[in-house]
BAFI-858586 format. One record per residue (C-alpha): x, y, z. Coordinates in steps of 0.02 Angstrom, whole numbers, padded with zeros to 5 digits, always signed. Example, Ala and Ser with C-alpha at 12.3 -4.5 7.8 and 13.67 -1.06 7.14 Angstrom:
# BAFI-858586
+00615-00225+00390;+00684-00053+00357;
This chain:
# BAFI-858586
-00927+00528+00485;-00930+00673+00363;-00765+00755+00321;-00666+00612+00400;-00502+00543+00336;-00406+00380+00351;-00224+00345+00315;-00154+00169+00315;-00020+00063+00239;-00052-00100+00150;+00034-00226+00040;-00025-00304-00120;-00050-00494-00122;+00120-00582-00124;+00074-00681-00280;+00069-00516-00378;+00251-00478-00335;+00394-00514-00454;+00485-00670-00390;+00638-00574-00327;+00529-00448-00234;+00423-00589-00161;+00581-00669-00090;+00630-00501-00013;+00459-00493+00077;+00474-00666+00154;+00603-00625+00290;+00515-00469+00361;+00347-00560+00356;+00421-00704+00458;+00499-00582+00583;+00338-00487+00617;+00238-00649+00626;+00360-00715+00757;+00332-00554+00855;+00144-00585+00853;+00099-00468+00710;+00073-00579+00557;+00026-00503+00389;-00157-00554+00378;-00228-00443+00243;-00171-00392+00071;-00263-00276-00046;-00273-00247-00232;-00252-00060-00269;-00384-00063-00407;-00509-00145-00290;-00476-00017-00153;-00500+00122-00281;-00672+00049-00320;-00725+00006-00141;-00675+00164-00046;-00790+00279-00147;-00934+00160-00111;-00898+00192+00074;-00905+00380+00044;-00721+00418+00021;-00714+00530-00132;-00535+00591-00121;-00400+00455-00133;-00212+00466-00139;-00124+00297-00152;+00066+00296-00156;+00154+00140-00220;+00335+00092-00194;+00407+00209-00327;+00304+00359-00269;+00352+00330-00087;+00536+00318-00134;+00528+00487-00220;+00422+00574-00087;+00499+00506+00073;+00677+00461+00025;+00716+00584-00114;+00747+00447-00242;+00761+00508-00420;+00602+00489-00521;+00616+00327-00616;+00755+00268-00500;+00643+00139-00416;+00553+00003-00510;+00365+00002-00497;+00259-00152-00486;+00174-00239-00342;+00230-00193-00168;+00190-00088-00016;+00072+00062-00021;+00018+00207+00088;-00158+00269+00054;-00253+00423+00111;-00441+00427+00087;-00551+00575+00133;-00738+00590+00144;-00801+00749+00068;-00953+00832+00142;
């Protein structure tokens, strides 16, 4: 659909996480799996940035862990380590 927009959250593949962050992900993943909502998909941000324009989404905004901490929780810039983790992405079709 022209001029449509999607917003979704995703997580990078666990093997791309630093070991301490990977351990932190294990408990929540087990909890949601036990509740019937297992983490089934993981995405590479660079791959999404290549694939979404092919699907017609020309405007992308992908927030990683550090950007979300600043935007949603008021964390000081640089106060949160970057690296692999959760994301929120907004993609809009133009036209």
